[in-house]
N, C-alpha and C positions, 0 to 999 in steps of 0.2 A: 504494500500500500504506500503510495507516495504521500509524503508528509503534507504537501500542499492540499491534498484531498482529505486529510483527516478532520473529522468532526468528533472531538474527544470529550468524554466525561472523565474528569479526574477527581477522585475522592481524596480528601486530605490535601486538596489542591491549593490551599491558601498559604502554605509554608513548606519549608524543607524540600524533600524530594518532589512532592507534588507541584510546588511553586516553580521549581526549576524546570520541570517537565512542561508545564503549561507555557512558560516563557519561551522555551525552545520551539515548541510546536507553532506558536503564534509568530515567532521571528522567521520561521521557514514557510509561512503562508497558510498554516492550518487554523482551525477554529476550536475553541475550548469552552466547556462549561466547567467552572470551578465549583466543586461541591465540598462544603466544609461547614463545621459548626461555628467557626470564628467569623462572625459577620464583619467585624471591623477590618480584619486582614483580607478577607475574601473580597469585599467591596473595593478596598484600596488596590488590590492586585488587578481586578477586572478593569478598574478605571485606568490603571497604568498601561494595561495591554490594549485597551481601546475597543473598537467595534468588533473585533474578531473574538472577543471574550465576553462571558457573562458569569455572574455569580448567583448561586442558589444555596441558601442555608438548608442543610439536610442532616438527618440522623440516618446513617446507612443501615441501621438495624430495623428501621421502620418501613414496612411495605407501602403504607399510605404516603409517607413523605417522599420516598424514592419514585413512586409512580407519578406523583405530582411534579417532581423535578423533571422527570423524563418527558412529561407532557409539555413543559416549558421549553425543553431542549428542542423537541420536534416543532413546536410553534416558531421558535427562533431560527433554527438551522435547517429544518426539513427532514433531517435524519440524524442518526448517530451510528458511526462505524468503528469507533474505538472506545474502549474502556480501560482506564488505568487506575487500579485500586491502590492508593497509598495510605488511606486512613487506617490508623491503628493506635493502640495504647500499649504501654509496657509497665510492669511492676517488678519489684524485686522482693521476694519473700521466701523464706525457707519452708520446707515441708513441715519441719518441726523446729520451731524457734526456741529461744531461751525460756520463754514464758508460756507459749501455747502453740498449737498446730496452725498451719497455714489457714488463713481466713478463706472459707469456702466461697463467700460472696465475691471476693476480689478475683479468685480463680475463674468463677463463672463470668464475671464482667469482661475479663480479658478475652475469653473465648467468644463471648457475645459480640464484641466489637470486631475482633480480628478475624474470626472464622465466620460467624453468622452474617456479619456485615458484608464481608467479601462475597460470600455465597449469595446473599440477597441481591447485591448489585449485579453479580454475574448472571443470575437467572432472569432478572427483570430486563437487563439490557439485551441479553441474548434473545429474549422474546421479541423485541422490536428489531434487532439486527437481522433476524432471519427473513424479514420482509424487504430488506434492502435489495436493490438491483445489483447483481454481482459486477465487479470490475473486470478488466480484461484478463485477469488471472483467476477469475472465478471466486474471488473473495467478497464476502459480505461484511466481514468485521474482524477485529483483532481485540482480544482481551488479555491484558497484562496485569497480573497480580503481584503483590509484594510479599515475599516470604522473608527469610533472614538466615544468616549463618547460624543463628541460635537454633534453627530447626535441626542442625546436624552437630553443632559443637556447643550445646547448651551448658551454661555454667551453673554452679550452685546458686540457688535463689531464683533461677529462671524457669522453674517447672511450668508455670502458667504460660509465660511468653513463648517458650520453646514448643510447648504443646500446640499452641495456636498457630505458630508459624510452620510447624511440621504438618499441620492439617492443610494449610494453604498449599504447601509444596505437594502433598499427597493427592490433593484433588485435581492437580493440573492435568495429569494424564487421562483419568476417566472422563473429565469434562471435555477435554480436547477431542477425545475419541467420539463422544456423543455429538458434539457440535460440528465436527468435520463435515458431516453430510449437508450442513447448511452453508459451508464455505466460511466458517468462523474458526479462527485459530485461537488457541489459549496457551499462554506462556506465563512463567513466573520468574522473578528476579529475586535472588537472595543476597542482599547487600551485606557487607561487612560493617566496619566502623566508619560512619559517615558524619559529616558536619550537619547535624540536624538540630531542631529545637531542644531535643533531649540533652545535647551536650552544651548548649549555650550558657547554662547556669554554672558550668564548671570553669575554674580559673584556667588561664592559658597554659600554665605549667601542667595541669592535669590533662588537658586535651593533647598536648604534645606527648606526654607519657603514654597515653592510649594509642595515639597514632604511631608511635615508635614500635608498637608490637607488630605492625604490618610489615612483612619482609620487603616488599617493593610495590608501589612507592611507599617510602617510610613516613607515612602521614595518614591522617584521616582522609577518607574519600570526600570528594566534592559533589554536591547535589547535581551539578551540571554533568558529571560523569555518569550518574544514574540516568539522567535524561538522554544522554547520548546513546546509551544502550537501549532505552525504550524506542528511540527512533530507528535504530538499527534493526530491532526485532520487527517493528512495523513494516519496514521496507523489504525484509527478506522473507519471502513466502514459504521457504522450506523450514523456517523455525516454527515448530509446533509441538506441544505436549512435553516441553522440557523446562527444567529449573536451572537457571544460570547463576552461578556464584559470581558476585562482583565484589572481590574482597582483597585483592593484592596478595593472595596466597596465605592469608592469616588462618591459623587454626587455633581457636580459643582454648585456653587452659581451664581447668576446673574452677578456678576462682581468680 
């Protein structure tokens, strides 16, 4: 799929990986719907990107809100042919802490947002994508979900996050197999340590120490590098049903 022909819904699109992806798509001629719960950041980004972008506040776990958002996308752009799921949350909590066991509600919340939210977006966007007219390569759409290296190298305290990102990785192949008959490709990216809002609260020395764990390049990843891979996946029709690690060869230690 050519980037200039992309009409993309990007969840978690107001900051971090999603913001960089939205910016890259618009800069190369595509159009984006920025879906996020942060209205201030979302509206500011859409204003900066101009007429090729719009913002809709949405809870990705709500069927009603997502359907309403997609109606707005169709009204504005006429169709949607790309979905990039970047929305997600993270917690750090041990299975058995010093005072009590892992809070069950927090575990369920991480799975609700990261797994149910990703699947909810995938199923509802695929429902409308299948109605698209195929392009010259037979494609009707591309779905790119965000997993994490925590799906494979989860650290102590990451049981909930690793479980959620493992689920995102695991659903890639079965969903891609099912949607292939409609000309819809499904991929996932598993980023390593990236400069995202999660790291912004850390002092520079702490960010450098984390980045130094990456063999090469010896730093934190940049959101623009995630966006670059998104566009490469979109443009290469043979990429389907796979999880790509984007991590500079890092393998996380237990703690």
